[in-house]
C-alpha positions as CSV (number, residue, x, y, z in Angstrom):
1,X,-76.6,-76.9,4.6
2,X,-76.0,-73.9,6.8
3,X,-72.9,-75.4,8.1
4,X,-71.6,-75.8,4.6
5,X,-72.3,-72.1,3.7
6,X,-70.6,-70.8,6.8
7,X,-67.2,-72.0,5.8
8,X,-67.9,-70.6,2.3
9,X,-68.5,-67.2,3.9
10,X,-65.3,-67.5,5.9
11,X,-63.3,-68.5,2.8
12,X,-63.6,-65.1,1.0
13,X,-62.3,-63.2,4.1
14,X,-58.7,-64.0,3.4
15,X,-59.3,-62.6,-0.1
16,X,-61.0,-59.6,1.3
17,X,-58.1,-59.0,3.5
18,X,-56.2,-58.5,0.3
19,X,-52.9,-58.6,2.0
20,X,-51.6,-59.7,-1.4
21,X,-53.2,-56.8,-3.2
22,X,-51.4,-54.4,-0.9
23,X,-48.1,-55.9,-1.6
24,X,-46.4,-54.4,-4.6
25,X,-49.3,-52.3,-5.9
26,X,-50.0,-50.5,-2.7
27,X,-46.2,-50.1,-2.2
28,X,-45.9,-48.1,-5.4
29,X,-47.6,-45.0,-3.9
30,X,-45.3,-45.5,-1.0
31,X,-42.4,-45.6,-3.5
32,X,-43.7,-42.4,-5.1
33,X,-43.8,-40.7,-1.7
34,X,-40.1,-40.1,-1.6
35,X,-40.4,-38.3,-4.9
36,X,-43.2,-36.2,-3.4
37,X,-41.0,-35.8,-0.3
38,X,-38.2,-34.3,-2.4
39,X,-39.8,-30.8,-2.3
40,X,-39.8,-31.3,1.5
41,X,-36.1,-32.0,1.3
42,X,-35.7,-29.0,-1.0
43,X,-37.7,-26.9,1.5
44,X,-35.1,-27.8,4.1
45,X,-32.4,-26.7,1.6
46,X,-34.3,-23.5,0.9
47,X,-34.5,-23.0,4.6
48,X,-30.7,-23.1,5.0
49,X,-30.2,-19.4,4.3
50,X,-32.7,-18.6,7.0
51,X,-30.8,-21.1,9.2
52,X,-27.5,-19.5,8.2
53,X,-28.9,-16.1,9.1
54,X,-29.8,-17.3,12.5
55,X,-26.7,-19.4,12.8
56,X,-24.3,-16.9,11.4
57,X,-23.9,-15.1,14.7
58,X,-23.4,-18.5,16.3
59,X,-20.7,-19.5,13.8
60,X,-19.2,-16.0,13.9
61,X,-19.2,-16.2,17.7
62,X,-17.5,-19.6,17.6
63,X,-14.7,-18.3,15.2
64,X,-14.5,-14.7,16.6
65,X,-12.2,-13.4,13.9
66,X,-11.1,-10.5,16.1
67,X,-9.6,-12.9,18.5
68,X,-7.1,-14.3,16.0
69,X,-3.5,-14.1,17.2
70,X,-0.2,-14.0,15.4
71,X,0.5,-17.7,16.0
72,X,-2.4,-18.7,13.8
73,X,-3.5,-18.0,10.2
74,X,-3.3,-14.2,10.8
75,X,0.5,-14.3,10.8
76,X,0.7,-16.6,7.8
77,X,-1.6,-14.3,5.8
78,X,0.6,-11.3,6.8
79,X,3.7,-13.1,5.7
80,X,2.2,-13.9,2.3
81,X,1.2,-10.2,1.8
82,X,4.8,-9.1,2.5
83,X,6.5,-11.5,0.2
84,X,6.0,-9.1,-2.6
85,X,5.9,-5.3,-2.1
86,X,2.9,-5.3,-4.4
87,X,0.6,-5.9,-1.4
88,X,2.2,-3.9,1.3
89,X,-0.9,-1.6,1.2
90,X,-3.2,-4.6,1.9
91,X,-0.9,-5.6,4.8
92,X,-1.2,-2.1,6.2
93,X,-5.0,-2.2,5.9
94,X,-5.1,-5.6,7.6
95,X,-3.4,-4.1,10.7
96,X,-6.2,-1.4,10.9
97,X,-9.0,-3.9,11.3
98,X,-8.9,-4.1,15.1
99,X,-6.6,-3.7,18.0
100,X,-5.9,-7.4,18.3
101,X,-4.8,-7.7,14.6
102,X,-2.7,-4.6,15.0
103,X,-0.9,-6.0,17.9
104,X,-0.7,-9.5,16.4
105,X,0.8,-8.3,13.1
106,X,4.2,-6.7,13.5
107,X,4.8,-3.2,12.2
108,X,7.5,-3.7,9.6
109,X,9.2,-1.0,7.6
110,X,6.7,-1.1,4.9
111,X,7.0,1.6,2.2
112,X,6.0,2.1,-1.4
113,X,9.6,1.6,-2.6
114,X,8.6,0.1,-6.0
115,X,5.8,2.6,-6.6
116,X,5.7,6.0,-8.3
117,X,3.2,8.8,-7.8
118,X,1.2,9.3,-10.9
119,X,-1.5,11.7,-9.9
120,X,-1.8,14.5,-7.3
121,X,-3.6,17.6,-8.4
122,X,-6.4,19.9,-7.7
123,X,-9.3,19.7,-7.0
124,X,-8.4,16.4,-5.2
125,X,-5.1,17.6,-3.6
126,X,-5.6,15.3,-0.6
127,X,-5.7,12.1,-2.8
128,X,-2.5,10.5,-3.9
129,X,-2.4,7.8,-6.6
130,X,0.5,5.4,-6.9
131,X,1.5,2.9,-9.6
132,X,3.4,-0.3,-9.0
133,X,6.2,-0.5,-11.6
134,X,6.3,-4.2,-12.1
135,X,2.6,-5.1,-12.0
136,X,0.9,-1.9,-13.1
137,X,-1.3,-2.1,-10.1
138,X,-2.4,1.2,-8.7
139,X,-3.8,2.5,-5.4
140,X,-5.3,5.8,-4.3
141,X,-4.7,6.9,-0.7
142,X,-6.8,9.7,0.9
143,X,-4.7,11.9,3.1
144,X,-7.3,14.5,3.9
145,X,-6.4,14.7,7.6
146,X,-2.8,15.2,6.7
147,X,-3.5,17.8,4.0
148,X,-5.4,19.9,6.5
149,X,-2.2,20.7,8.4
150,X,0.7,20.2,5.9
151,X,1.5,21.0,2.3
152,X,3.0,18.7,-0.2
153,X,6.7,19.1,-1.3
154,X,7.6,15.8,-3.1
155,X,7.6,12.0,-3.1
156,X,10.6,9.8,-3.2
157,X,11.0,6.0,-2.5
158,X,7.9,5.5,-0.5
159,X,8.1,8.7,1.5
160,X,6.1,11.9,1.0
161,X,8.0,15.0,2.0
162,X,5.6,17.6,3.5
163,X,5.9,20.8,5.5
164,X,3.8,22.4,8.1
165,X,1.4,25.0,6.7
166,X,2.0,27.2,9.7
167,X,5.3,28.9,10.5
168,X,8.0,27.8,10.7
169,X,7.0,25.2,8.0
170,X,9.0,22.4,9.6
171,X,9.8,19.4,7.4
172,X,8.0,16.1,8.0
173,X,8.4,12.7,6.3
174,X,5.1,10.9,5.8
175,X,4.6,7.2,5.2
176,X,1.3,7.2,3.1
177,X,0.6,3.5,4.0
178,X,0.8,3.8,7.8
179,X,0.1,7.6,7.8
180,X,2.9,8.0,10.4
181,X,5.1,11.1,10.5
182,X,8.8,11.5,11.1
183,X,8.7,14.5,13.4
184,X,12.4,14.6,14.2
185,X,13.2,17.4,11.8
186,X,13.5,20.9,13.2
187,X,14.6,22.4,9.8
188,X,11.9,24.4,8.0
189,X,11.2,24.1,4.3
190,X,12.8,26.9,2.3
191,X,10.6,29.6,0.9
192,X,11.8,29.0,-2.7
193,X,10.6,27.2,-5.8
194,X,11.5,23.5,-5.3
195,X,12.7,21.7,-8.4
196,X,12.9,18.2,-6.9
197,X,13.4,16.4,-3.6
198,X,15.1,13.2,-2.5
199,X,15.4,11.4,0.8
200,X,18.4,9.4,2.0
201,X,18.6,7.2,5.1
202,X,21.4,6.3,7.5
203,X,21.4,9.0,8.4
204,X,18.1,10.4,7.3
205,X,18.7,13.5,5.1
206,X,16.5,15.5,2.8
207,X,18.0,16.9,-0.4
208,X,16.3,19.7,-2.4
209,X,17.2,21.2,-5.7
210,X,15.8,24.6,-6.1
211,X,15.6,27.7,-8.3
212,X,16.8,31.1,-7.3
213,X,19.3,30.3,-6.1
214,X,20.2,27.5,-8.4
215,X,21.6,25.0,-5.9
216,X,21.2,21.8,-4.1
217,X,20.9,22.0,-0.3
218,X,20.4,19.4,2.4
219,X,19.4,19.0,6.0
220,X,19.3,16.2,8.6
221,X,17.4,15.7,11.8
222,X,19.9,17.7,13.8
223,X,19.6,20.8,11.6
224,X,18.0,23.6,13.5
225,X,15.4,26.1,12.4
226,X,16.8,29.1,10.7
227,X,15.6,32.6,10.1
228,X,13.9,33.6,6.9
229,X,17.0,35.6,5.8
230,X,19.5,32.9,6.5
231,X,20.8,30.4,3.9
232,X,18.8,27.2,4.1
233,X,20.5,23.9,4.7
234,X,23.4,22.4,6.6
235,X,25.2,22.0,3.3
236,X,24.9,23.6,-0.2
237,X,26.3,22.9,-3.6
238,X,26.1,25.1,-6.7
239,X,27.9,25.7,-10.0
240,X,27.8,29.3,-11.4
241,X,25.4,29.6,-14.3
242,X,24.2,26.0,-13.9
243,X,20.9,24.6,-12.9
244,X,20.8,21.4,-11.0
245,X,18.2,18.7,-12.0
246,X,17.3,15.1,-11.5
247,X,18.7,14.5,-8.0
248,X,18.9,10.7,-7.5
249,X,20.3,8.7,-4.6
250,X,22.2,5.7,-5.6
251,X,24.5,3.3,-3.6
252,X,24.6,5.7,-0.6
253,X,25.4,8.8,-2.6
254,X,23.4,11.5,-4.3
255,X,23.7,12.2,-8.1
256,X,22.5,15.1,-10.1
257,X,22.8,16.8,-13.5
258,X,24.1,20.3,-13.8
259,X,23.2,22.2,-17.0
260,X,24.5,25.6,-18.0
261,X,23.1,28.3,-20.3
262,X,24.8,26.7,-23.3
263,X,23.1,23.4,-22.7
264,X,26.3,21.6,-21.8
265,X,26.1,19.4,-18.7
266,X,28.0,17.8,-15.9
267,X,27.3,14.8,-13.7
268,X,27.8,15.7,-10.0
269,X,27.5,13.6,-6.9
270,X,28.2,13.6,-3.2
271,X,31.5,11.8,-2.3
272,X,31.5,11.1,1.4
273,X,28.0,10.3,2.7
274,X,28.6,7.8,5.5
275,X,26.7,6.1,8.2
276,X,25.6,8.4,11.1
277,X,27.4,11.3,9.4
278,X,26.3,14.9,9.9
279,X,24.8,16.7,6.9
280,X,27.3,19.6,7.5
281,X,30.2,17.3,6.5
282,X,28.7,16.1,3.2
283,X,30.5,17.3,0.0
284,X,29.6,17.3,-3.7
285,X,31.9,17.5,-6.8
286,X,31.8,17.0,-10.5
287,X,32.4,13.5,-11.8
288,X,32.6,14.4,-15.5
289,X,31.2,16.7,-18.3
290,X,29.3,15.7,-21.4
291,X,28.5,17.3,-24.7
292,X,25.8,19.8,-25.4
293,X,22.3,18.7,-24.7
294,X,20.5,21.1,-27.0
295,X,16.7,20.8,-26.5
296,X,16.8,17.1,-25.6
297,X,15.2,15.9,-22.4
298,X,17.4,14.1,-20.0
299,X,17.0,11.9,-17.0
300,X,18.9,10.0,-14.4
301,X,17.6,6.5,-14.0
302,X,19.0,3.9,-11.6
303,X,18.9,0.1,-11.7
304,X,20.1,-2.4,-9.2
305,X,23.6,-2.0,-10.5
306,X,24.0,1.2,-12.4
307,X,22.9,4.8,-12.5
308,X,22.0,5.7,-16.1
309,X,21.9,9.0,-17.9
310,X,19.2,9.0,-20.6
311,X,18.7,11.6,-23.3
312,X,15.4,11.6,-25.2
């Protein structure tokens, strides 16, 4: 009888092992474990910023942006910025990031040609605000370090005409983007009220229309400094009893409007500005006269093809 009971005691053991019970049922908690493991996975995701903080220097060191050269993306970015003059200020700022970028990006003749100066007044006399004519984008440039030594005369075609605050007040041409100065001028700024100023290149000349005397005068880089009692300029043009306004370079010549006391006007211009010509040889003459202007406002405006006379 005992021998019969012994096998019966052995028979339940396979059931007690319950390998079957652990099959799908016991696997279900295991299946739920990946769900519970998701927070762990999310913890790893949450830890990424920490890892990025620690790894940022590693990634930055591997890229080393300052080591970029002109034959890589740096040059392509620079070319894109120069396609439109709208972003010449960004290109100029890009060259100031580090010495390697400055040497890798060429220094082109970047100016604010398509911009006008819209704001420059006290108390922020050292800040110059410019507006892009086609896109209405504007930028403000701080020229405090320049303003400390020079005073502002005028702005034309991307160039700020300034003069030394100290005697003899020599003329300088400032590129507000690159903050570079043309220091080739020896001529001083006249001690008179300046009506308007214009700059022409090839050769570089500065034209000024002024009051008392009512005339247009001009100098180039070879003009020497003159005494305070001497007439200013290598060349001068005036018409008796006429004021000269709206000086505007166009197609290599300079145009202006002469208005007399009776409000009648004339269009005058230079006639012989040529490449590498001395300022002393430049001449001006009247092109034609037009009717009385009355109290109307008038302007010279140039396009790509014409110079226009506007009356408002």
